[in-house]
N, CA, C and O atoms as a Maestro MAE file, in Angstrom:
{
 s_m_m2io_version
 :::
 2.0.0
}

f_m_ct {
 s_m_title
 :::
 protein
 m_atom[344] {
  # First column is atom index #
  i_m_mmod_type
  r_m_x_coord
  r_m_y_coord
  r_m_z_coord
  i_m_residue_number
  s_m_chain_name
  s_m_pdb_residue_name
  s_m_pdb_atom_name
  i_m_atomic_number
  :::
  1 25 10.546 226.389 118.495 1 A "MET " " N  " 7
  2 3 11.327 227.481 117.940 1 A "MET " " CA " 6
  3 2 11.579 227.196 116.469 1 A "MET " " C  " 6
  4 15 12.076 226.128 116.112 1 A "MET " " O  " 8
  5 25 11.235 228.150 115.622 2 A "GLN " " N  " 7
  6 3 11.361 227.975 114.185 2 A "GLN " " CA " 6
  7 2 12.614 228.646 113.607 2 A "GLN " " C  " 6
  8 15 12.786 228.699 112.389 2 A "GLN " " O  " 8
  9 25 13.474 229.148 114.470 3 A "ALA " " N  " 7
  10 3 14.697 229.795 113.994 3 A "ALA " " CA " 6
  11 2 15.648 228.743 113.422 3 A "ALA " " C  " 6
  12 15 15.516 227.552 113.704 3 A "ALA " " O  " 8
  13 25 16.592 229.193 112.628 4 A "ASP " " N  " 7
  14 3 17.615 228.314 112.059 4 A "ASP " " CA " 6
  15 2 18.515 227.844 113.204 4 A "ASP " " C  " 6
  16 15 19.421 228.559 113.633 4 A "ASP " " O  " 8
  17 25 18.251 226.637 113.686 5 A "LYS " " N  " 7
  18 3 18.952 226.131 114.865 5 A "LYS " " CA " 6
  19 2 20.455 226.006 114.644 5 A "LYS " " C  " 6
  20 15 21.237 226.257 115.562 5 A "LYS " " O  " 8
  21 25 20.863 225.626 113.452 6 A "ALA " " N  " 7
  22 3 22.293 225.508 113.163 6 A "ALA " " CA " 6
  23 2 22.971 226.875 113.269 6 A "ALA " " C  " 6
  24 15 24.070 226.994 113.810 6 A "ALA " " O  " 8
  25 25 22.308 227.891 112.750 7 A "LYS " " N  " 7
  26 3 22.866 229.249 112.811 7 A "LYS " " CA " 6
  27 2 22.932 229.736 114.254 7 A "LYS " " C  " 6
  28 15 23.937 230.309 114.674 7 A "LYS " " O  " 8
  29 25 21.864 229.509 115.012 8 A "ILE " " N  " 7
  30 3 21.831 229.919 116.423 8 A "ILE " " CA " 6
  31 2 22.917 229.196 117.198 8 A "ILE " " C  " 6
  32 15 23.641 229.818 117.975 8 A "ILE " " O  " 8
  33 25 23.042 227.884 116.997 9 A "ASN " " N  " 7
  34 3 24.080 227.116 117.696 9 A "ASN " " CA " 6
  35 2 25.473 227.626 117.365 9 A "ASN " " C  " 6
  36 15 26.324 227.745 118.247 9 A "ASN " " O  " 8
  37 25 25.704 227.926 116.089 10 A "ARG " " N  " 7
  38 3 27.010 228.437 115.670 10 A "ARG " " CA " 6
  39 2 27.323 229.770 116.357 10 A "ARG " " C  " 6
  40 15 28.433 229.979 116.846 10 A "ARG " " O  " 8
  41 25 26.339 230.661 116.389 11 A "LEU " " N  " 7
  42 3 26.542 231.963 117.039 11 A "LEU " " CA " 6
  43 2 26.803 231.802 118.529 11 A "LEU " " C  " 6
  44 15 27.700 232.441 119.077 11 A "LEU " " O  " 8
  45 25 26.024 230.953 119.184 12 A "LEU " " N  " 7
  46 3 26.190 230.776 120.628 12 A "LEU " " CA " 6
  47 2 27.511 230.094 120.973 12 A "LEU " " C  " 6
  48 15 28.136 230.430 121.979 12 A "LEU " " O  " 8
  49 25 27.937 229.147 120.156 13 A "LYS " " N  " 7
  50 3 29.232 228.495 120.392 13 A "LYS " " CA " 6
  51 2 30.373 229.482 120.179 13 A "LYS " " C  " 6
  52 15 31.376 229.441 120.892 13 A "LYS " " O  " 8
  53 25 30.221 230.359 119.207 14 A "THR " " N  " 7
  54 3 31.237 231.398 118.994 14 A "THR " " CA " 6
  55 2 31.294 232.324 120.203 14 A "THR " " C  " 6
  56 15 32.378 232.670 120.675 14 A "THR " " O  " 8
  57 25 30.129 232.725 120.703 15 A "ALA " " N  " 7
  58 3 30.085 233.599 121.886 15 A "ALA " " CA " 6
  59 2 30.709 232.894 123.087 15 A "ALA " " C  " 6
  60 15 31.451 233.510 123.853 15 A "ALA " " O  " 8
  61 25 30.412 231.610 123.254 16 A "ARG " " N  " 7
  62 3 30.989 230.852 124.362 16 A "ARG " " CA " 6
  63 2 32.517 230.835 124.262 16 A "ARG " " C  " 6
  64 15 33.210 231.017 125.262 16 A "ARG " " O  " 8
  65 25 33.033 230.617 123.059 17 A "GLY " " N  " 7
  66 3 34.479 230.634 122.858 17 A "GLY " " CA " 6
  67 2 35.071 231.989 123.181 17 A "GLY " " C  " 6
  68 15 36.146 232.078 123.774 17 A "GLY " " O  " 8
  69 25 34.371 233.049 122.793 18 A "GLN " " N  " 7
  70 3 34.856 234.392 123.101 18 A "GLN " " CA " 6
  71 2 34.850 234.642 124.610 18 A "GLN " " C  " 6
  72 15 35.781 235.245 125.143 18 A "GLN " " O  " 8
  73 25 33.821 234.190 125.286 19 A "ILE " " N  " 7
  74 3 33.758 234.379 126.740 19 A "ILE " " CA " 6
  75 2 34.892 233.636 127.420 19 A "ILE " " C  " 6
  76 15 35.503 234.159 128.353 19 A "ILE " " O  " 8
  77 25 35.183 232.422 126.967 20 A "GLU " " N  " 7
  78 3 36.319 231.684 127.527 20 A "GLU " " CA " 6
  79 2 37.618 232.452 127.302 20 A "GLU " " C  " 6
  80 15 38.482 232.497 128.178 20 A "GLU " " O  " 8
  81 25 37.750 233.056 126.118 21 A "GLY " " N  " 7
  82 3 38.935 233.860 125.834 21 A "GLY " " CA " 6
  83 2 39.004 235.100 126.708 21 A "GLY " " C  " 6
  84 15 40.084 235.494 127.148 21 A "GLY " " O  " 8
  85 25 37.862 235.712 126.958 22 A "ILE " " N  " 7
  86 3 37.815 236.900 127.817 22 A "ILE " " CA " 6
  87 2 38.218 236.540 129.235 22 A "ILE " " C  " 6
  88 15 38.971 237.272 129.877 22 A "ILE " " O  " 8
  89 25 37.716 235.410 129.726 23 A "LEU " " N  " 7
  90 3 38.101 234.965 131.074 23 A "LEU " " CA " 6
  91 2 39.615 234.788 131.183 23 A "LEU " " C  " 6
  92 15 40.225 235.162 132.185 23 A "LEU " " O  " 8
  93 25 40.205 234.220 130.146 24 A "LYS " " N  " 7
  94 3 41.658 234.041 130.121 24 A "LYS " " CA " 6
  95 2 42.364 235.395 130.103 24 A "LYS " " C  " 6
  96 15 43.376 235.585 130.777 24 A "LYS " " O  " 8
  97 25 41.825 236.329 129.330 25 A "MET " " N  " 7
  98 3 42.412 237.665 129.278 25 A "MET " " CA " 6
  99 2 42.393 238.330 130.652 25 A "MET " " C  " 6
  100 15 43.364 238.976 131.045 25 A "MET " " O  " 8
  101 25 41.293 238.173 131.378 26 A "VAL " " N  " 7
  102 3 41.184 238.757 132.722 26 A "VAL " " CA " 6
  103 2 42.203 238.113 133.649 26 A "VAL " " C  " 6
  104 15 42.886 238.804 134.405 26 A "VAL " " O  " 8
  105 25 42.306 236.782 133.589 27 A "GLU " " N  " 7
  106 3 43.271 236.073 134.436 27 A "GLU " " CA " 6
  107 2 44.705 236.510 134.139 27 A "GLU " " C  " 6
  108 15 45.546 236.544 135.037 27 A "GLU " " O  " 8
  109 25 44.976 236.839 132.892 28 A "GLU " " N  " 7
  110 3 46.322 237.244 132.483 28 A "GLU " " CA " 6
  111 2 46.573 238.740 132.649 28 A "GLU " " C  " 6
  112 15 47.628 239.241 132.258 28 A "GLU " " O  " 8
  113 25 45.602 239.457 133.231 29 A "ASP " " N  " 7
  114 3 45.722 240.903 133.421 29 A "ASP " " CA " 6
  115 2 46.021 241.638 132.119 29 A "ASP " " C  " 6
  116 15 46.889 242.510 132.070 29 A "ASP " " O  " 8
  117 25 45.291 241.273 131.066 30 A "ARG " " N  " 7
  118 3 45.481 241.910 129.770 30 A "ARG " " CA " 6
  119 2 44.946 243.336 129.808 30 A "ARG " " C  " 6
  120 15 44.234 243.721 130.735 30 A "ARG " " O  " 8
  121 25 45.289 244.093 128.815 31 A "TYR " " N  " 7
  122 3 44.925 245.503 128.707 31 A "TYR " " CA " 6
  123 2 43.400 245.658 128.717 31 A "TYR " " C  " 6
  124 15 42.686 244.959 127.998 31 A "TYR " " O  " 8
  125 25 42.926 246.579 129.539 32 A "CYS " " N  " 7
  126 3 41.489 246.788 129.757 32 A "CYS " " CA " 6
  127 2 40.726 247.015 128.459 32 A "CYS " " C  " 6
  128 15 39.647 246.455 128.269 32 A "CYS " " O  " 8
  129 25 41.270 247.823 127.575 33 A "MET " " N  " 7
  130 3 40.568 248.151 126.338 33 A "MET " " CA " 6
  131 2 40.444 246.932 125.426 33 A "MET " " C  " 6
  132 15 39.458 246.792 124.703 33 A "MET " " O  " 8
  133 25 41.435 246.059 125.460 34 A "ASP " " N  " 7
  134 3 41.350 244.822 124.673 34 A "ASP " " CA " 6
  135 2 40.232 243.922 125.203 34 A "ASP " " C  " 6
  136 15 39.491 243.318 124.427 34 A "ASP " " O  " 8
  137 25 40.120 243.840 126.514 35 A "ILE " " N  " 7
  138 3 39.052 243.047 127.133 35 A "ILE " " CA " 6
  139 2 37.694 243.648 126.778 35 A "ILE " " C  " 6
  140 15 36.769 242.926 126.405 35 A "ILE " " O  " 8
  141 25 37.579 244.953 126.895 36 A "SER " " N  " 7
  142 3 36.329 245.633 126.579 36 A "SER " " CA " 6
  143 2 35.936 245.396 125.117 36 A "SER " " C  " 6
  144 15 34.764 245.168 124.818 36 A "SER " " O  " 8
  145 25 36.896 245.450 124.226 37 A "HIS " " N  " 7
  146 3 36.633 245.215 122.812 37 A "HIS " " CA " 6
  147 2 36.070 243.811 122.603 37 A "HIS " " C  " 6
  148 15 35.109 243.637 121.854 37 A "HIS " " O  " 8
  149 25 36.647 242.830 123.246 38 A "GLN " " N  " 7
  150 3 36.165 241.457 123.121 38 A "GLN " " CA " 6
  151 2 34.772 241.285 123.728 38 A "GLN " " C  " 6
  152 15 33.958 240.517 123.215 38 A "GLN " " O  " 8
  153 25 34.503 241.996 124.810 39 A "LEU " " N  " 7
  154 3 33.164 241.964 125.405 39 A "LEU " " CA " 6
  155 2 32.130 242.526 124.433 39 A "LEU " " C  " 6
  156 15 31.045 241.964 124.280 39 A "LEU " " O  " 8
  157 25 32.464 243.623 123.784 40 A "MET " " N  " 7
  158 3 31.539 244.216 122.816 40 A "MET " " CA " 6
  159 2 31.308 243.284 121.630 40 A "MET " " C  " 6
  160 15 30.191 243.186 121.121 40 A "MET " " O  " 8
  161 25 32.356 242.608 121.196 41 A "ALA " " N  " 7
  162 3 32.214 241.661 120.086 41 A "ALA " " CA " 6
  163 2 31.298 240.501 120.491 41 A "ALA " " C  " 6
  164 15 30.484 240.039 119.692 41 A "ALA " " O  " 8
  165 25 31.435 240.040 121.720 42 A "THR " " N  " 7
  166 3 30.584 238.964 122.218 42 A "THR " " CA " 6
  167 2 29.134 239.426 122.324 42 A "THR " " C  " 6
  168 15 28.217 238.689 121.963 42 A "THR " " O  " 8
  169 25 28.932 240.633 122.815 43 A "GLU " " N  " 7
  170 3 27.571 241.188 122.888 43 A "GLU " " CA " 6
  171 2 26.943 241.258 121.498 43 A "GLU " " C  " 6
  172 15 25.758 240.969 121.335 43 A "GLU " " O  " 8
  173 25 27.727 241.639 120.505 44 A "ALA " " N  " 7
  174 3 27.203 241.739 119.140 44 A "ALA " " CA " 6
  175 2 26.749 240.372 118.629 44 A "ALA " " C  " 6
  176 15 25.714 240.264 117.971 44 A "ALA " " O  " 8
  177 25 27.510 239.346 118.927 45 A "ILE " " N  " 7
  178 3 27.129 237.993 118.505 45 A "ILE " " CA " 6
  179 2 25.859 237.553 119.223 45 A "ILE " " C  " 6
  180 15 24.966 236.981 118.599 45 A "ILE " " O  " 8
  181 25 25.767 237.809 120.519 46 A "LEU " " N  " 7
  182 3 24.567 237.445 121.271 46 A "LEU " " CA " 6
  183 2 23.352 238.217 120.767 46 A "LEU " " C  " 6
  184 15 22.255 237.667 120.679 46 A "LEU " " O  " 8
  185 25 23.548 239.489 120.438 47 A "ASN " " N  " 7
  186 3 22.451 240.287 119.880 47 A "ASN " " CA " 6
  187 2 21.989 239.722 118.536 47 A "ASN " " C  " 6
  188 15 20.795 239.703 118.240 47 A "ASN " " O  " 8
  189 25 22.936 239.268 117.735 48 A "LYS " " N  " 7
  190 3 22.585 238.683 116.443 48 A "LYS " " CA " 6
  191 2 21.775 237.397 116.640 48 A "LYS " " C  " 6
  192 15 20.796 237.164 115.931 48 A "LYS " " O  " 8
  193 25 22.179 236.576 117.593 49 A "ALA " " N  " 7
  194 3 21.427 235.351 117.889 49 A "ALA " " CA " 6
  195 2 20.021 235.695 118.375 49 A "ALA " " C  " 6
  196 15 19.050 235.056 117.971 49 A "ALA " " O  " 8
  197 25 19.911 236.689 119.229 50 A "ASN " " N  " 7
  198 3 18.607 237.102 119.740 50 A "ASN " " CA " 6
  199 2 17.730 237.643 118.619 50 A "ASN " " C  " 6
  200 15 16.527 237.381 118.587 50 A "ASN " " O  " 8
  201 25 18.321 238.388 117.708 51 A "LYS " " N  " 7
  202 3 17.567 238.917 116.569 51 A "LYS " " CA " 6
  203 2 16.999 237.776 115.735 51 A "LYS " " C  " 6
  204 15 15.850 237.837 115.297 51 A "LYS " " O  " 8
  205 25 17.794 236.741 115.514 52 A "GLU " " N  " 7
  206 3 17.324 235.575 114.760 52 A "GLU " " CA " 6
  207 2 16.132 234.918 115.460 52 A "GLU " " C  " 6
  208 15 15.152 234.547 114.813 52 A "GLU " " O  " 8
  209 25 16.221 234.779 116.764 53 A "ILE " " N  " 7
  210 3 15.152 234.136 117.529 53 A "ILE " " CA " 6
  211 2 13.891 234.993 117.529 53 A "ILE " " C  " 6
  212 15 12.788 234.478 117.346 53 A "ILE " " O  " 8
  213 25 14.049 236.292 117.731 54 A "LEU " " N  " 7
  214 3 12.882 237.178 117.738 54 A "LEU " " CA " 6
  215 2 12.239 237.274 116.354 54 A "LEU " " C  " 6
  216 15 11.016 237.356 116.241 54 A "LEU " " O  " 8
  217 25 13.049 237.264 115.316 55 A "THR " " N  " 7
  218 3 12.522 237.270 113.953 55 A "THR " " CA " 6
  219 2 11.713 236.003 113.692 55 A "THR " " C  " 6
  220 15 10.638 236.055 113.095 55 A "THR " " O  " 8
  221 25 12.239 234.870 114.144 56 A "ALA " " N  " 7
  222 3 11.519 233.605 113.990 56 A "ALA " " CA " 6
  223 2 10.205 233.638 114.751 56 A "ALA " " C  " 6
  224 15 9.198 233.111 114.278 56 A "ALA " " O  " 8
  225 25 10.208 234.253 115.927 57 A "HIS " " N  " 7
  226 3 8.978 234.374 116.716 57 A "HIS " " CA " 6
  227 2 7.938 235.161 115.928 57 A "HIS " " C  " 6
  228 15 6.772 234.773 115.854 57 A "HIS " " O  " 8
  229 25 8.369 236.250 115.352 58 A "LEU " " N  " 7
  230 3 7.451 237.091 114.595 58 A "LEU " " CA " 6
  231 2 6.932 236.362 113.353 58 A "LEU " " C  " 6
  232 15 5.733 236.380 113.071 58 A "LEU " " O  " 8
  233 25 7.831 235.729 112.622 59 A "LYS " " N  " 7
  234 3 7.447 235.071 111.378 59 A "LYS " " CA " 6
  235 2 6.659 233.785 111.603 59 A "LYS " " C  " 6
  236 15 5.859 233.387 110.757 59 A "LYS " " O  " 8
  237 25 6.883 233.142 112.729 60 A "SER " " N  " 7
  238 3 6.238 231.855 112.964 60 A "SER " " CA " 6
  239 2 5.127 231.947 114.004 60 A "SER " " C  " 6
  240 15 3.954 231.750 113.688 60 A "SER " " O  " 8
  241 25 5.495 232.242 115.221 61 A "CYS " " N  " 7
  242 3 4.522 232.215 116.322 61 A "CYS " " CA " 6
  243 2 3.406 233.247 116.132 61 A "CYS " " C  " 6
  244 15 2.230 232.947 116.342 61 A "CYS " " O  " 8
  245 25 3.779 234.445 115.739 62 A "VAL " " N  " 7
  246 3 2.772 235.498 115.583 62 A "VAL " " CA " 6
  247 2 1.902 235.239 114.361 62 A "VAL " " C  " 6
  248 15 0.675 235.292 114.448 62 A "VAL " " O  " 8
  249 25 2.529 234.959 113.228 63 A "THR " " N  " 7
  250 3 1.753 234.789 112.000 63 A "THR " " CA " 6
  251 2 0.932 233.503 111.990 63 A "THR " " C  " 6
  252 15 -0.083 233.427 111.297 63 A "THR " " O  " 8
  253 25 1.352 232.498 112.743 64 A "ASN " " N  " 7
  254 3 0.620 231.231 112.774 64 A "ASN " " CA " 6
  255 2 -0.373 231.132 113.924 64 A "ASN " " C  " 6
  256 15 -0.983 230.082 114.122 64 A "ASN " " O  " 8
  257 25 -0.540 232.193 114.671 65 A "ALA " " N  " 7
  258 3 -1.510 232.174 115.770 65 A "ALA " " CA " 6
  259 2 -2.895 231.873 115.199 65 A "ALA " " C  " 6
  260 15 -3.279 232.393 114.152 65 A "ALA " " O  " 8
  261 25 -3.623 231.035 115.902 66 A "LYS " " N  " 7
  262 3 -4.918 230.573 115.393 66 A "LYS " " CA " 6
  263 2 -6.051 231.575 115.610 66 A "LYS " " C  " 6
  264 15 -7.015 231.609 114.846 66 A "LYS " " O  " 8
  265 25 -5.927 232.382 116.650 67 A "THR " " N  " 7
  266 3 -6.987 233.354 116.946 67 A "THR " " CA " 6
  267 2 -6.384 234.745 117.077 67 A "THR " " C  " 6
  268 15 -5.179 234.903 117.269 67 A "THR " " O  " 8
  269 25 -7.242 235.744 116.971 68 A "ASP " " N  " 7
  270 3 -6.786 237.121 117.162 68 A "ASP " " CA " 6
  271 2 -6.242 237.309 118.576 68 A "ASP " " C  " 6
  272 15 -5.262 238.026 118.782 68 A "ASP " " O  " 8
  273 25 -6.877 236.668 119.539 69 A "GLU " " N  " 7
  274 3 -6.433 236.770 120.939 69 A "GLU " " CA " 6
  275 2 -5.042 236.178 121.108 69 A "GLU " " C  " 6
  276 15 -4.190 236.769 121.772 69 A "GLU " " O  " 8
  277 25 -4.810 235.026 120.517 70 A "GLU " " N  " 7
  278 3 -3.495 234.392 120.595 70 A "GLU " " CA " 6
  279 2 -2.442 235.250 119.886 70 A "GLU " " C  " 6
  280 15 -1.324 235.399 120.379 70 A "GLU " " O  " 8
  281 25 -2.802 235.808 118.736 71 A "ARG " " N  " 7
  282 3 -1.878 236.670 117.981 71 A "ARG " " CA " 6
  283 2 -1.513 237.900 118.807 71 A "ARG " " C  " 6
  284 15 -0.349 238.295 118.871 71 A "ARG " " O  " 8
  285 25 -2.524 238.499 119.439 72 A "GLU " " N  " 7
  286 3 -2.277 239.670 120.277 72 A "GLU " " CA " 6
  287 2 -1.361 239.323 121.447 72 A "GLU " " C  " 6
  288 15 -0.490 240.114 121.809 72 A "GLU " " O  " 8
  289 25 -1.551 238.150 122.037 73 A "GLU " " N  " 7
  290 3 -0.696 237.704 123.144 73 A "GLU " " CA " 6
  291 2 0.753 237.554 122.685 73 A "GLU " " C  " 6
  292 15 1.680 237.957 123.388 73 A "GLU " " O  " 8
  293 25 0.939 236.971 121.497 74 A "LYS " " N  " 7
  294 3 2.296 236.777 120.959 74 A "LYS " " CA " 6
  295 2 2.954 238.118 120.640 74 A "LYS " " C  " 6
  296 15 4.147 238.297 120.890 74 A "LYS " " O  " 8
  297 25 2.193 239.052 120.096 75 A "VAL " " N  " 7
  298 3 2.729 240.388 119.814 75 A "VAL " " CA " 6
  299 2 3.085 241.089 121.117 75 A "VAL " " C  " 6
  300 15 4.123 241.746 121.198 75 A "VAL " " O  " 8
  301 25 2.247 240.961 122.133 76 A "ASP " " N  " 7
  302 3 2.528 241.568 123.441 76 A "ASP " " CA " 6
  303 2 3.817 241.006 124.037 76 A "ASP " " C  " 6
  304 15 4.606 241.743 124.629 76 A "ASP " " O  " 8
  305 25 4.028 239.697 123.876 77 A "GLU " " N  " 7
  306 3 5.278 239.082 124.356 77 A "GLU " " CA " 6
  307 2 6.480 239.704 123.654 77 A "GLU " " C  " 6
  308 15 7.490 240.018 124.283 77 A "GLU " " O  " 8
  309 25 6.355 239.875 122.346 78 A "LEU " " N  " 7
  310 3 7.443 240.461 121.573 78 A "LEU " " CA " 6
  311 2 7.713 241.892 121.987 78 A "LEU " " C  " 6
  312 15 8.869 242.282 122.150 78 A "LEU " " O  " 8
  313 25 6.661 242.680 122.159 79 A "VAL " " N  " 7
  314 3 6.801 244.073 122.566 79 A "VAL " " CA " 6
  315 2 7.455 244.152 123.942 79 A "VAL " " C  " 6
  316 15 8.312 245.007 124.169 79 A "VAL " " O  " 8
  317 25 7.067 243.283 124.852 80 A "ALA " " N  " 7
  318 3 7.661 243.268 126.194 80 A "ALA " " CA " 6
  319 2 9.153 242.951 126.120 80 A "ALA " " C  " 6
  320 15 9.958 243.565 126.820 80 A "ALA " " O  " 8
  321 25 9.516 241.999 125.275 81 A "MET " " N  " 7
  322 3 10.920 241.641 125.131 81 A "MET " " CA " 6
  323 2 11.707 242.800 124.527 81 A "MET " " C  " 6
  324 15 12.814 243.099 124.975 81 A "MET " " O  " 8
  325 25 11.143 243.452 123.515 82 A "LEU " " N  " 7
  326 3 11.822 244.601 122.908 82 A "LEU " " CA " 6
  327 2 11.996 245.720 123.929 82 A "LEU " " C  " 6
  328 15 12.995 246.439 123.902 82 A "LEU " " O  " 8
  329 25 11.029 245.867 124.827 83 A "GLY " " N  " 7
  330 3 11.151 246.871 125.904 83 A "GLY " " CA " 6
  331 2 12.326 246.584 126.813 83 A "GLY " " C  " 6
  332 15 12.967 247.510 127.310 83 A "GLY " " O  " 8
  333 25 12.615 245.316 127.037 84 A "LYS " " N  " 7
  334 3 13.770 244.949 127.873 84 A "LYS " " CA " 6
  335 2 15.091 245.175 127.148 84 A "LYS " " C  " 6
  336 15 16.105 245.495 127.767 84 A "LYS " " O  " 8
  337 25 15.066 245.006 125.837 85 A "ILE " " N  " 7
  338 3 16.286 245.151 125.048 85 A "ILE " " CA " 6
  339 2 16.656 246.615 124.878 85 A "ILE " " C  " 6
  340 15 17.832 246.977 124.932 85 A "ILE " " O  " 8
  341 25 15.662 247.444 124.675 86 A "MET " " N  " 7
  342 3 15.927 248.854 124.365 86 A "MET " " CA " 6
  343 2 16.002 249.709 125.595 86 A "MET " " C  " 6
  344 15 16.219 250.916 125.496 86 A "MET " " O  " 8
  :::
 }
 m_bond[343] {
  # First column is bond index #
  i_m_from
  i_m_to
  i_m_order
  :::
  1 1 2 1
  2 2 3 1
  3 3 4 2
  4 3 5 1
  5 5 6 1
  6 6 7 1
  7 7 8 2
  8 7 9 1
  9 9 10 1
  10 10 11 1
  11 11 12 2
  12 11 13 1
  13 13 14 1
  14 14 15 1
  15 15 16 2
  16 15 17 1
  17 17 18 1
  18 18 19 1
  19 19 20 2
  20 19 21 1
  21 21 22 1
  22 22 23 1
  23 23 24 2
  24 23 25 1
  25 25 26 1
  26 26 27 1
  27 27 28 2
  28 27 29 1
  29 29 30 1
  30 30 31 1
  31 31 32 2
  32 31 33 1
  33 33 34 1
  34 34 35 1
  35 35 36 2
  36 35 37 1
  37 37 38 1
  38 38 39 1
  39 39 40 2
  40 39 41 1
  41 41 42 1
  42 42 43 1
  43 43 44 2
  44 43 45 1
  45 45 46 1
  46 46 47 1
  47 47 48 2
  48 47 49 1
  49 49 50 1
  50 50 51 1
  51 51 52 2
  52 51 53 1
  53 53 54 1
  54 54 55 1
  55 55 56 2
  56 55 57 1
  57 57 58 1
  58 58 59 1
  59 59 60 2
  60 59 61 1
  61 61 62 1
  62 62 63 1
  63 63 64 2
  64 63 65 1
  65 65 66 1
  66 66 67 1
  67 67 68 2
  68 67 69 1
  69 69 70 1
  70 70 71 1
  71 71 72 2
  72 71 73 1
  73 73 74 1
  74 74 75 1
  75 75 76 2
  76 75 77 1
  77 77 78 1
  78 78 79 1
  79 79 80 2
  80 79 81 1
  81 81 82 1
  82 82 83 1
  83 83 84 2
  84 83 85 1
  85 85 86 1
  86 86 87 1
  87 87 88 2
  88 87 89 1
  89 89 90 1
  90 90 91 1
  91 91 92 2
  92 91 93 1
  93 93 94 1
  94 94 95 1
  95 95 96 2
  96 95 97 1
  97 97 98 1
  98 98 99 1
  99 99 100 2
  100 99 101 1
  101 101 102 1
  102 102 103 1
  103 103 104 2
  104 103 105 1
  105 105 106 1
  106 106 107 1
  107 107 108 2
  108 107 109 1
  109 109 110 1
  110 110 111 1
  111 111 112 2
  112 111 113 1
  113 113 114 1
  114 114 115 1
  115 115 116 2
  116 115 117 1
  117 117 118 1
  118 118 119 1
  119 119 120 2
  120 119 121 1
  121 121 122 1
  122 122 123 1
  123 123 124 2
  124 123 125 1
  125 125 126 1
  126 126 127 1
  127 127 128 2
  128 127 129 1
  129 129 130 1
  130 130 131 1
  131 131 132 2
  132 131 133 1
  133 133 134 1
  134 134 135 1
  135 135 136 2
  136 135 137 1
  137 137 138 1
  138 138 139 1
  139 139 140 2
  140 139 141 1
  141 141 142 1
  142 142 143 1
  143 143 144 2
  144 143 145 1
  145 145 146 1
  146 146 147 1
  147 147 148 2
  148 147 149 1
  149 149 150 1
  150 150 151 1
  151 151 152 2
  152 151 153 1
  153 153 154 1
  154 154 155 1
  155 155 156 2
  156 155 157 1
  157 157 158 1
  158 158 159 1
  159 159 160 2
  160 159 161 1
  161 161 162 1
  162 162 163 1
  163 163 164 2
  164 163 165 1
  165 165 166 1
  166 166 167 1
  167 167 168 2
  168 167 169 1
  169 169 170 1
  170 170 171 1
  171 171 172 2
  172 171 173 1
  173 173 174 1
  174 174 175 1
  175 175 176 2
  176 175 177 1
  177 177 178 1
  178 178 179 1
  179 179 180 2
  180 179 181 1
  181 181 182 1
  182 182 183 1
  183 183 184 2
  184 183 185 1
  185 185 186 1
  186 186 187 1
  187 187 188 2
  188 187 189 1
  189 189 190 1
  190 190 191 1
  191 191 192 2
  192 191 193 1
  193 193 194 1
  194 194 195 1
  195 195 196 2
  196 195 197 1
  197 197 198 1
  198 198 199 1
  199 199 200 2
  200 199 201 1
  201 201 202 1
  202 202 203 1
  203 203 204 2
  204 203 205 1
  205 205 206 1
  206 206 207 1
  207 207 208 2
  208 207 209 1
  209 209 210 1
  210 210 211 1
  211 211 212 2
  212 211 213 1
  213 213 214 1
  214 214 215 1
  215 215 216 2
  216 215 217 1
  217 217 218 1
  218 218 219 1
  219 219 220 2
  220 219 221 1
  221 221 222 1
  222 222 223 1
  223 223 224 2
  224 223 225 1
  225 225 226 1
  226 226 227 1
  227 227 228 2
  228 227 229 1
  229 229 230 1
  230 230 231 1
  231 231 232 2
  232 231 233 1
  233 233 234 1
  234 234 235 1
  235 235 236 2
  236 235 237 1
  237 237 238 1
  238 238 239 1
  239 239 240 2
  240 239 241 1
  241 241 242 1
  242 242 243 1
  243 243 244 2
  244 243 245 1
  245 245 246 1
  246 246 247 1
  247 247 248 2
  248 247 249 1
  249 249 250 1
  250 250 251 1
  251 251 252 2
  252 251 253 1
  253 253 254 1
  254 254 255 1
  255 255 256 2
  256 255 257 1
  257 257 258 1
  258 258 259 1
  259 259 260 2
  260 259 261 1
  261 261 262 1
  262 262 263 1
  263 263 264 2
  264 263 265 1
  265 265 266 1
  266 266 267 1
  267 267 268 2
  268 267 269 1
  269 269 270 1
  270 270 271 1
  271 271 272 2
  272 271 273 1
  273 273 274 1
  274 274 275 1
  275 275 276 2
  276 275 277 1
  277 277 278 1
  278 278 279 1
  279 279 280 2
  280 279 281 1
  281 281 282 1
  282 282 283 1
  283 283 284 2
  284 283 285 1
  285 285 286 1
  286 286 287 1
  287 287 288 2
  288 287 289 1
  289 289 290 1
  290 290 291 1
  291 291 292 2
  292 291 293 1
  293 293 294 1
  294 294 295 1
  295 295 296 2
  296 295 297 1
  297 297 298 1
  298 298 299 1
  299 299 300 2
  300 299 301 1
  301 301 302 1
  302 302 303 1
  303 303 304 2
  304 303 305 1
  305 305 306 1
  306 306 307 1
  307 307 308 2
  308 307 309 1
  309 309 310 1
  310 310 311 1
  311 311 312 2
  312 311 313 1
  313 313 314 1
  314 314 315 1
  315 315 316 2
  316 315 317 1
  317 317 318 1
  318 318 319 1
  319 319 320 2
  320 319 321 1
  321 321 322 1
  322 322 323 1
  323 323 324 2
  324 323 325 1
  325 325 326 1
  326 326 327 1
  327 327 328 2
  328 327 329 1
  329 329 330 1
  330 330 331 1
  331 331 332 2
  332 331 333 1
  333 333 334 1
  334 334 335 1
  335 335 336 2
  336 335 337 1
  337 337 338 1
  338 338 339 1
  339 339 340 2
  340 339 341 1
  341 341 342 1
  342 342 343 1
  343 343 344 2
  :::
 }
}
């Protein structure tokens, strides 16, 4: 993986902290909309981490493919992943 590992780790640790906070909010019977807001914020962080990883895949794995066949396979992987996201 050629993504900025420090950035990815920071984003994932932030998301983990938010999830722990959300679990506490649920246990404390906090207001539903506040919980939902925190869930959306966590999703945004996870999406940002995924974007970094997919961008690295495109810039590294796809562009550095040694053959046209390998490049096509890497692009197909990316397209399949984008299909799951959208």
